[in-house]
C-alpha positions as MATLAB code, in Angstrom:
seq = 'XXXXXXXXXXXXXXXXXXXXXXXXXXXXXXXXXXXXXXXXXXXXXXXXXXXXXXXXXXXXXXXXXXXXXXXXXXXXXXXXXXXXXXXXXXXXXXXXXXXXXXXXXXXXXXXXXXXXXXXXXXXXXXXXXXXXXXXXXXXXXXXXXXXXXXXXXXXXXXXXXXXXXXXXXXXXXXXXXXXXXXXXXXXXXXXXXXXXXXXXXXXXXXXXXXXXXXXXXXXXXXXXXXXXX';
ca = [
     -13.911  -10.375   -8.383;
     -11.044  -12.158   -6.668;
      -7.596  -13.361   -7.566;
      -8.272  -16.674   -5.847;
     -10.372  -19.806   -5.881;
     -14.141  -19.906   -5.847;
     -15.641  -20.861   -2.491;
     -19.322  -20.776   -1.617;
     -18.777  -20.831    2.167;
     -18.722  -17.794    4.422;
     -16.014  -16.584    6.776;
     -16.647  -16.683   10.517;
     -14.957  -14.040   12.642;
     -11.723  -15.312   14.092;
     -12.015  -18.695   12.368;
      -8.909  -20.222   10.825;
      -8.964  -22.453    7.762;
      -7.074  -25.702    8.383;
      -5.259  -25.988    5.065;
      -1.736  -27.123    4.222;
      -0.546  -27.065    7.827;
      -0.439  -23.269    8.070;
      -2.718  -21.262   10.361;
      -2.636  -17.745    8.910;
      -4.242  -16.243   12.025;
      -1.688  -17.878   14.346;
       1.099  -16.728   12.047;
      -0.114  -13.138   12.193;
      -0.523  -13.239   15.975;
       3.081  -14.419   16.361;
       4.591  -11.645   14.242;
       6.958   -9.059   15.674;
       7.830   -5.718   14.132;
       6.549   -2.180   13.670;
       2.938   -2.202   14.853;
       1.624    0.286   12.305;
       2.924   -1.776    9.371;
       1.897   -5.193   10.723;
      -1.365   -6.838    9.647;
      -3.265   -8.401   12.534;
      -5.475  -11.486   12.374;
      -8.556   -9.245   12.533;
      -7.131   -7.079    9.752;
      -6.572  -10.122    7.548;
     -10.177  -11.210    8.124;
     -11.379   -7.735    7.079;
      -9.289   -7.818    3.901;
     -10.508  -11.298    3.003;
     -14.094  -10.141    3.519;
     -13.716   -7.774    0.567;
     -13.658  -10.741   -1.821;
     -16.699  -12.693   -2.935;
     -15.228  -15.861   -1.387;
     -13.266  -14.930    1.746;
     -12.392  -18.483    2.814;
     -10.707  -19.113   -0.523;
      -8.809  -15.860   -0.098;
      -7.558  -16.951    3.328;
      -6.649  -20.374    1.957;
      -4.513  -18.703   -0.708;
      -2.790  -16.572    1.919;
      -2.124  -19.721    3.937;
      -0.405  -21.287    0.938;
       1.612  -18.156    0.136;
       1.587  -15.759    3.128;
       4.431  -13.717    1.662;
       2.759  -13.095   -1.702;
       0.659  -10.048   -2.650;
      -2.954  -10.538   -3.670;
      -5.659   -8.780   -5.641;
      -8.934   -7.655   -4.049;
     -12.009   -5.921   -5.471;
     -12.992   -2.405   -4.473;
     -16.429   -0.960   -3.940;
     -17.904   -3.075   -1.136;
     -15.568   -3.110    1.875;
     -13.448   -0.191    0.690;
     -12.466    2.100   -2.162;
      -8.841    3.047   -2.820;
      -7.418    6.472   -3.684;
      -4.118    6.048   -5.520;
      -1.822    9.114   -5.337;
       1.812    9.959   -6.166;
       4.014    8.835   -3.262;
       5.320   12.235   -2.154;
       1.924   13.905   -2.265;
       0.414   10.914   -0.479;
       3.026   11.045    2.244;
       2.207   14.689    2.884;
      -1.497   13.882    2.895;
      -0.778   11.323    5.627;
       1.191   13.891    7.602;
      -1.833   16.200    7.512;
      -4.282   13.425    8.371;
      -2.253   12.250   11.353;
      -1.034   15.624   12.675;
      -4.203   17.724   12.285;
      -6.918   15.335   11.130;
      -8.600   12.111   12.245;
      -5.847    9.758   11.079;
      -6.189    7.370    8.162;
      -7.422    3.941    7.284;
      -5.023    1.301    5.969;
      -2.360    2.634    3.602;
      -0.029    0.766    1.256;
       2.674    1.736   -1.210;
       3.117    0.172   -4.639;
       5.148    1.154   -7.721;
       5.987    4.651   -6.534;
       2.437    5.498   -5.516;
       0.479    5.407   -2.282;
      -2.824    3.563   -1.868;
      -5.166    5.127    0.690;
      -8.026    2.807    1.646;
     -11.208    4.861    1.872;
     -14.909    4.451    2.564;
     -16.977    2.875   -0.236;
     -18.288    5.559   -2.574;
     -15.183    7.745   -2.238;
     -13.915    6.804   -5.699;
     -17.036    8.321   -7.256;
     -17.402   11.391   -5.057;
     -13.836   12.614   -4.533;
     -13.128   13.507   -8.209;
     -16.459   15.351   -8.329;
     -15.597   17.350   -5.202;
     -12.156   18.226   -6.547;
     -13.680   19.324   -9.863;
     -16.358   21.379   -8.075;
     -13.694   23.172   -6.027;
     -11.461   23.393   -9.151;
      -8.455   22.010   -7.317;
      -7.545   19.754  -10.195;
      -6.991   22.670  -12.552;
      -4.875   25.030  -10.478;
      -7.661   27.206   -9.091;
     -10.422   29.467  -10.331;
      -9.503   31.739  -13.195;
      -9.559   35.380  -12.208;
     -10.159   34.649   -8.540;
      -6.912   36.343   -7.508;
      -6.191   33.439   -5.151;
      -2.922   31.596   -5.596;
      -3.703   27.915   -5.393;
      -1.750   24.714   -5.735;
      -2.675   21.874   -8.041;
      -3.689   18.455   -6.847;
      -1.722   15.871   -8.881;
      -3.542   13.121  -10.786;
      -5.492   10.852   -8.456;
      -6.561    7.364   -9.488;
      -9.771    6.464   -7.676;
     -10.635    2.749   -7.583;
     -14.226    1.839   -6.792;
     -16.908   -0.599   -7.892;
     -15.672   -2.726  -10.783;
     -11.990   -2.086  -10.004;
      -9.429   -4.192   -8.150;
      -6.148   -3.363   -6.429;
      -2.995   -5.245   -5.495;
      -2.638   -5.584   -1.730;
       0.724   -6.241   -0.031;
       1.658   -9.566    1.566;
       0.270  -10.154    5.029;
       3.379  -11.428    6.760;
       6.408   -9.644    5.324;
       7.519   -6.510    3.526;
       8.538   -6.777   -0.107;
      12.289   -6.598   -0.595;
      12.118   -5.919   -4.334;
      10.155   -2.672   -4.382;
       6.814   -4.461   -4.452;
       3.717   -3.527   -2.445;
       4.068   -3.018    1.307;
       1.912   -1.774    4.159;
       2.567    1.644    5.684;
      -0.528    1.567    7.915;
      -1.721   -2.036    8.021;
      -5.269   -3.291    8.683;
      -5.610   -4.084   12.391;
      -9.341   -4.551   13.012;
     -12.383   -6.173   11.417;
     -14.130   -2.785   11.282;
     -11.483   -0.172   10.447;
     -12.375    3.494   10.275;
     -12.024    4.645    6.660;
     -11.833    8.282    5.555;
     -14.573    9.507    3.248;
     -14.295   11.911    0.309;
     -14.696   15.000    2.507;
     -11.738   14.037    4.705;
      -9.507   13.232    1.731;
     -10.560   16.448   -0.027;
      -9.528   18.370    3.103;
      -6.129   16.629    3.123;
      -5.572   17.333   -0.598;
      -6.437   21.009   -0.146;
      -4.184   21.401    2.897;
      -1.209   19.850    1.107;
      -1.778   21.910   -2.047;
      -2.058   25.159   -0.100;
       1.077   24.293    1.835;
       2.944   23.628   -1.411;
       1.834   26.961   -2.845;
       2.946   28.873    0.249;
       6.388   27.270    0.032;
       6.623   27.741   -3.709;
       7.329   24.053   -4.233;
       5.968   21.509   -6.662;
       5.322   17.820   -6.293;
       6.990   15.219   -8.459;
       5.475   11.882   -9.362;
       9.013   10.501   -9.137;
       9.910   10.782   -5.441;
      13.305   10.054   -3.936;
      14.237    6.422   -3.372;
      14.156    6.967    0.396;
      10.437    7.476    0.896;
       9.744    5.544    4.107;
       6.655    6.912    5.806;
       6.511    7.833    9.451;
       5.320    5.282   11.987;
       1.830    6.482   12.800;
       0.091    6.098   16.137;
      -2.767    3.850   15.074;
      -4.447    4.227   18.474;
      -5.444    7.753   17.409;
      -7.555    6.486   14.549;
     -11.294    7.029   14.912;
];
């Protein structure tokens, strides 16, 4: 599944498609700005590789480098879609005490955490097994937080990805931790379960609750992507 044109050719690493006078890889190399939120040429190649026809995907980005796209999940990555405030606190845990994160985007008041393929199927099962989605085990005597609704996108699903070359100015999708390599490390279900549990326990200890309607000022921290596994 892809939002773009059919193309039977394959993508070569580092190769640029000479269409319409725009070299998307050169454009990405020439960008300036916050490193964590800037897609690199290698990151763009990785994203395009998620589609069935990566050269067509790159050609579309060359035509409209500032436009979002749609990519399928399940092969190169899955996506865990969480409320923005909860997702921001998951990122804080992942970067302060965990292994870091893979690419992360925000869209429509929610946060999209790119995860290892298979996560969309396993993470809900792990949360249900640990009973974190229902406020804890009845009669256990342990005060536990509740993990808010997670939307897990895997095989057969597709997600909107932010533009490669600029941040949306109208509240549209944008990168918080942008793809920067052709082989990014992606957290699996065990890592994301750990982050969910840590955030929920922290919320319970503070006696606070999470809202799915976060404040307008929800800019994420700039994360040190060199720490990523």
